[in-house]
N, C-alpha and C positions, 0 to 999 in steps of 0.2 A: 151303624155298628157301635159307635161310641155310646149312644143312649142305651142300647141293649146291654152294654157292659156296666151301665150305671153311672156313666159320666154325665155331668150336667153343665150347662153354660155357666161360665165363671170359674169352673174348677181349674186349678193350676197344677199341672203334672210336675211332681218333684222327684219321682222315681218311676222308672219303666223297667221292669224285670230287675236285673242287678245294677242297672246304670242310674246314677244320680243325674237329674236333669236340672240344668241351670240356664241353658240357652236353647233356642230352636235347633241349633246345630247338634246339641247333645241328643235331642229327641230324634232328629233325622238319623243320626248314627245308630241309636238304639233300635229304631224301627228297621233300618236296613240290615241289621244283624238277625232279624226274625224272618219267618216266612208264613204265608197263609196257612191257617190251621193251627199254628202255635198258640198255646195258652200262656198268657203273661200276666203277672201281678203288677198293678199300677197303684201308686200312692199319689193322692191329690190333696191339695189344700182346699178345703171348702169351708167358708165362713170361719177361718182361723183354726180349724181342726183337721188333722190328718185322717183321711178316709182311704181304706184299701178296697180296691175292686179287682175283679178278674175279667180279662177280656180274651176272647178267642179271635185271633186276627183273621180278617177276610182279605181276599184279593182286592185290589183297587177297583172300585166301581161295583163291588158286590155288596148287597144289603144284608146278607145273611138270613134273609127270609125266603120262604117258598117252599 
């Protein structure tokens, strides 16, 4: 699902929806506030540049394919 959203290995998530992400706990809290099917804007640092991607969240273990 992350690759489908456009995330790549090495990307560092700095914003997940409205939440600023500084620690893994921040990301865990931001994820727990969402539910499968929600669309969320994610900002990552990739090679020093901020990149915006949109993800549609899947339930745990779902690939989103099929």
